[in-house]
C-alpha positions in Angstrom: 13.8 96.5 -111.3 10.1 95.4 -110.1 11.6 95.1 -106.4 13.1 98.1 -106.7 10.2 99.9 -107.8 8.5 97.9 -104.7 11.1 99.0 -102.4 10.6 102.8 -103.6 6.9 102.5 -103.1 7.5 100.6 -99.7 9.5 103.6 -98.8 7.3 106.2 -99.5 4.5 104.8 -97.9 6.7 104.3 -94.5 7.4 107.9 -95.0 4.1 108.9 -95.3 3.3 107.2 -92.2 6.2 109.1 -90.4 4.8 112.2 -91.5 1.3 111.5 -90.7 2.3 110.2 -87.0 4.3 113.1 -86.0 1.2 115.4 -87.3 -0.6 113.6 -84.9 1.7 114.3 -82.3 1.4 117.7 -82.7 -1.8 118.4 -83.7 -2.9 116.5 -80.3 -0.7 119.1 -78.2 -3.3 121.7 -79.5 -6.1 119.8 -79.9 -7.4 118.6 -76.7 -11.0 118.3 -77.2 -10.1 115.8 -80.3 -7.9 113.9 -77.7 -10.4 113.6 -75.5 -12.8 112.5 -77.8 -10.4 109.4 -78.8 -10.3 108.4 -75.3 -13.7 107.9 -74.5 -14.5 107.0 -77.9 -12.0 105.2 -80.2 -9.7 104.1 -77.4 -12.0 102.0 -75.5 -12.6 99.8 -78.7 -9.0 99.1 -79.0 -8.1 98.1 -75.4 -11.0 95.9 -75.1 -10.0 94.2 -78.6 -6.5 94.2 -78.0 -7.1 93.1 -74.3 -9.5 90.2 -75.2 -5.9 89.1 -77.7 -3.2 89.6 -75.1 -5.8 88.2 -72.6 -5.7 84.5 -74.1 -1.9 83.8 -72.8 -1.3 82.8 -69.0 1.6 85.0 -69.6 3.3 88.2 -70.1 2.7 88.9 -73.7 4.2 92.7 -73.4 7.7 91.8 -71.4 8.0 88.6 -74.1 7.8 91.3 -76.8 10.3 93.4 -75.2 12.8 90.6 -74.7 11.7 89.8 -78.4 12.9 93.0 -79.4 16.3 92.9 -77.4 17.2 89.9 -79.4 15.7 90.9 -82.1 18.2 94.5 -82.3 21.2 92.7 -81.3 20.7 89.3 -83.7 20.5 92.2 -86.4 23.5 94.7 -85.3 26.3 91.3 -85.5 24.3 89.3 -88.8 24.4 93.0 -90.6 28.3 93.1 -89.6 28.7 89.6 -90.5 27.6 90.0 -94.1 29.4 93.7 -94.6 32.5 91.7 -93.7 31.6 88.3 -96.2 29.5 89.6 -98.5 31.3 92.6 -100.3 29.6 92.8 -103.3 26.1 92.7 -102.3 26.8 94.9 -99.3 23.8 97.9 -100.9 21.1 95.1 -101.3 22.2 93.9 -98.1 22.0 97.5 -96.2 18.6 98.2 -98.1 16.8 95.0 -96.9 18.3 95.5 -93.1 17.1 99.2 -93.1 13.9 98.2 -94.9 13.2 95.5 -91.9 14.0 97.4 -88.9 12.1 100.8 -90.8 9.1 99.1 -91.0 9.5 97.5 -87.0 10.7 101.4 -85.9 6.9 102.7 -88.3 5.1 100.1 -86.1 6.6 100.8 -82.6 5.8 104.6 -83.1 2.4 104.2 -84.4 1.5 102.0 -80.9 3.2 104.5 -79.0 1.1 107.2 -80.4 -2.0 105.8 -80.3 -1.6 103.6 -77.0 0.7 106.2 -75.0 1.6 109.4 -76.4 -1.4 111.4 -77.5 -2.9 109.9 -74.2 -1.3 112.6 -72.5 -2.5 115.5 -74.4 -6.0 114.9 -72.9 -7.8 116.9 -70.3 -6.7 116.2 -66.6 -9.1 115.3 -64.2 -7.4 118.2 -61.7 -8.5 120.4 -64.4 -12.0 119.7 -64.1 -12.2 120.4 -60.5 -13.6 123.6 -58.6 -10.4 124.3 -57.0 -7.5 122.7 -55.5 -6.8 125.2 -52.8 -7.9 124.1 -49.6 -8.3 125.8 -45.9 -5.8 124.3 -43.4 -8.3 122.8 -41.3 -10.4 121.4 -44.0 -7.1 119.7 -44.9 -6.4 118.4 -41.4 -10.1 117.4 -40.8 -10.1 115.2 -43.7 -6.7 113.9 -43.1 -7.7 112.7 -39.4 -11.0 111.2 -41.7 -8.3 109.3 -43.0 -6.3 108.1 -40.4 -9.3 106.8 -38.7 -11.0 105.0 -41.5 -7.3 102.9 -42.0 -6.4 102.3 -38.6 -9.9 100.7 -38.2 -8.6 98.4 -41.1 -5.6 97.6 -40.2 -7.4 95.2 -37.1 -9.9 93.9 -39.9 -6.4 92.3 -42.6 -4.3 89.4 -41.9 -1.0 89.5 -40.9 1.6 87.1 -40.4 3.3 85.9 -37.0 6.1 89.1 -37.5 3.3 91.3 -37.7 3.1 92.2 -41.3 0.3 92.4 -43.4 -0.6 89.3 -45.5 -3.8 88.7 -48.0 -6.0 86.8 -47.3 -7.0 83.4 -48.2 -9.9 84.3 -49.0 -9.2 87.2 -51.4 -9.2 86.5 -55.3 -7.1 89.2 -56.5 -8.3 89.3 -59.9 -11.7 88.8 -59.4 -12.2 91.0 -57.3 -10.0 93.8 -59.0 -12.2 93.2 -61.7 -15.2 94.0 -59.6 -14.0 97.0 -57.8 -13.4 98.4 -61.8 -16.8 97.2 -62.7 -18.2 99.0 -59.7 -16.2 102.2 -60.2 -17.1 102.4 -63.7 -20.9 103.2 -62.7 -19.8 106.6 -61.4 -17.1 106.6 -63.9 -18.0 105.2 -67.4 -14.5 105.8 -69.0 -13.4 102.4 -67.2 -16.2 100.1 -69.0 -14.9 97.3 -71.0 -13.2 94.4 -70.3 -10.4 93.4 -67.7 -8.2 90.3 -68.5 -6.3 89.2 -65.4 -3.3 91.4 -64.5 0.1 89.5 -65.6 2.7 89.2 -63.6 6.2 90.3 -64.2 8.6 87.4 -64.4 11.9 89.1 -64.5 11.3 90.7 -61.8 14.0 91.5 -59.9 15.0 94.1 -62.6 11.8 95.8 -61.8 12.0 95.6 -58.4 15.6 97.6 -58.9 13.3 100.5 -60.8 11.0 100.4 -57.9 7.9 99.5 -59.7 4.9 97.9 -58.4 3.0 97.6 -62.0 3.5 98.7 -65.5 0.9 99.0 -68.2 2.2 97.4 -71.9 1.3 100.0 -74.7 1.8 97.1 -77.2 -0.2 94.8 -76.0 -2.5 96.5 -73.9 -1.7 94.3 -70.7 -1.8 95.2 -67.1 1.3 93.6 -65.0 2.1 93.5 -61.8 5.1 93.1 -59.5 4.4 90.0 -57.4 7.5 90.1 -55.5 6.6 93.1 -53.7 5.0 93.3 -50.3 1.0 92.0 -50.5 -0.3 95.1 -49.1 0.6 97.2 -52.6 -0.9 94.1 -54.7 -4.8 94.9 -54.9 -4.3 99.0 -55.7 -1.6 98.3 -57.8 -3.3 95.8 -59.7 -7.0 98.4 -59.9 -4.2 101.4 -60.6 -2.4 99.3 -64.1 -6.3 98.0 -64.9 -6.9 102.1 -65.1 -4.0 102.8 -67.5 -6.1 99.9 -70.1 -8.9 102.6 -70.1 -7.0 105.5 -71.6 -5.9 107.3 -68.4 -2.0 107.4 -68.7 -1.4 109.9 -65.6 0.0 108.5 -62.9 -1.4 110.6 -60.1 -5.2 109.8 -61.4 -4.2 106.0 -62.4 -3.4 106.2 -58.4 -6.9 108.4 -57.5 -9.1 106.6 -59.5 -7.3 103.0 -58.0 -8.1 104.3 -54.8 -11.5 105.4 -55.2 -12.0 101.6 -56.9 -10.6 99.9 -54.4 -13.2 101.8 -52.0 -16.1 100.0 -53.6 -15.1 96.8 -52.4 -16.0 94.7 -48.6 -13.2 93.3 -49.0 -11.0 94.7 -46.2 -7.7 93.8 -48.1 -8.5 96.3 -50.8 -9.9 98.9 -49.2 -6.4 99.0 -46.7 -4.6 98.9 -49.9 -6.1 101.6 -51.1 -5.4 103.8 -48.1 -1.7 102.2 -47.9 -0.5 103.7 -51.1 -2.8 106.7 -51.2 -0.9 107.5 -47.9 2.2 106.5 -49.0 1.7 109.5 -51.6 -0.1 111.7 -49.8 1.8 115.3 -49.7 0.3 117.9 -47.2 1.7 121.4 -47.3 0.5 123.6 -44.4 3.2 126.4 -45.2 4.4 128.6 -42.0 1.2 127.4 -40.1 2.9 126.5 -37.0 -0.6 125.5 -35.5 -1.6 123.2 -38.3 1.9 121.6 -38.3 1.5 120.9 -34.8 -1.8 119.7 -35.5 -0.9 117.5 -38.1 1.9 115.8 -36.2 -1.0 115.3 -33.8 -2.8 113.0 -36.0 0.1 111.4 -37.3 0.8 110.2 -33.8 -2.6 108.3 -33.9 -1.7 106.2 -36.9 -1.5 102.4 -35.6 1.6 100.9 -35.5 0.8 98.4 -37.8 -0.1 101.0 -40.3 3.0 102.6 -39.8 5.0 99.0 -40.3 2.8 98.7 -44.0 3.7 101.9 -45.3 6.7 102.7 -47.6 7.4 99.2 -47.4 8.0 98.2 -50.9 9.2 94.7 -50.9 9.7 92.3 -47.9 12.6 93.5 -45.7 15.6 90.5 -46.6 14.1 90.4 -50.6 17.4 92.3 -51.7 19.5 90.3 -50.1 18.2 86.6 -51.3 18.1 87.8 -54.8 21.8 89.5 -55.0 22.7 87.2 -57.2 20.3 88.2 -59.9 21.6 91.1 -59.9 23.5 92.9 -63.3 24.3 96.1 -62.3 24.1 98.0 -59.0 20.8 98.8 -58.2 21.3 102.1 -57.1 22.5 102.8 -60.7 19.5 101.2 -62.1 17.1 102.9 -59.8 18.2 106.4 -60.8 18.4 105.5 -64.3 14.9 104.4 -64.0 13.9 107.7 -61.8 15.1 110.1 -64.6 13.7 108.2 -67.6 10.6 108.4 -65.8 11.0 112.1 -64.9 12.1 113.4 -68.5 9.1 110.7 -69.7 6.9 112.8 -67.9 8.6 116.4 -68.9 8.5 115.5 -72.4 4.8 115.0 -72.8 3.8 118.0 -71.3 3.9 117.5 -67.3 6.1 120.0 -66.2 6.6 118.7 -62.6 7.6 115.5 -63.8 8.0 112.6 -61.3 6.0 115.3 -58.6 3.0 114.9 -60.6 3.0 111.6 -58.5 2.2 114.1 -55.7 -1.1 115.3 -57.8 -3.1 112.7 -56.1 -3.3 114.9 -53.1 -5.2 117.1 -54.6 -7.5 114.5 -55.9 -8.0 113.0 -52.7 -8.2 116.0 -50.2 -11.4 117.1 -53.1 -12.8 113.8 -52.8 -12.8 113.6 -48.8 -13.9 117.8 -49.0 -16.2 117.7 -51.5 -17.3 114.6 -52.2 
């Protein structure tokens, strides 16, 4: 009787938590100011605590948690089926135990996802604080020409291999400089103060590479993770990008913008160049039917240094997929398409109607920075 009463009480508590979390998610959509307060005051303390904890491990805790979760699901399903077959007299108790055990796991998952991920989407977007996101074509062209001039100058300051491809300098300490960039960024944007553990390399990199992932934020372990096999030029900006997620910035376009600004605080040419390359990859200029503006745009684009063009849009080394084909479980085309669909759907469900196109919101933020300072 006591066990049954305990189980019933535990179930009611679980149900109460689910009702609470659902209400939190619903109310967050209507209480932007409350979410902004949470991001500015409460989330940093949560982040610093978990970052310090997970940062003690020299491996990606989040990645191992995902693998453990997969094992737990399959092991649980198989053992449940076996118990149902061979323990017929205790099926009811076994079913209640499994339901309760996995119910609490799902409750914990929902709790963490709510406070470390979902409600962050309901905060005020940086673009909403700008005076305008509409610019005259001549302003845009002037900004673009300045960007091209700066990235061209940096392309001569970075190191390259014998084939002319970018390589990180031996003097570049990725983690140390990325953290320094975030500390300097926090002087202008206090949100980015706090603890920054080393970003963790993803071990199962091929599957993540198939999805086109440069990095990933794990809300369960509060870790910044990066794909170690990508082309070197992506790494400095990617690590800063993932660091911004640790401080409550969940929007991808804003993460890209702040990573760009963080890289620009560095005197290290690898970081500055990486910031420009990633930014150029996502910069999307549209001059409509203004043919004169398009002509000027193409004139400026032709000024890009050949080395810059080599570094742009380069995700992994050219021979990567061929060399790692033996690691493929599902075709890359399928994995990539599914990942894109999931990402697009996730963004739309969380109140970003543009879906994956929101990544190009970086354009307005960068142009505002160059035009209005």
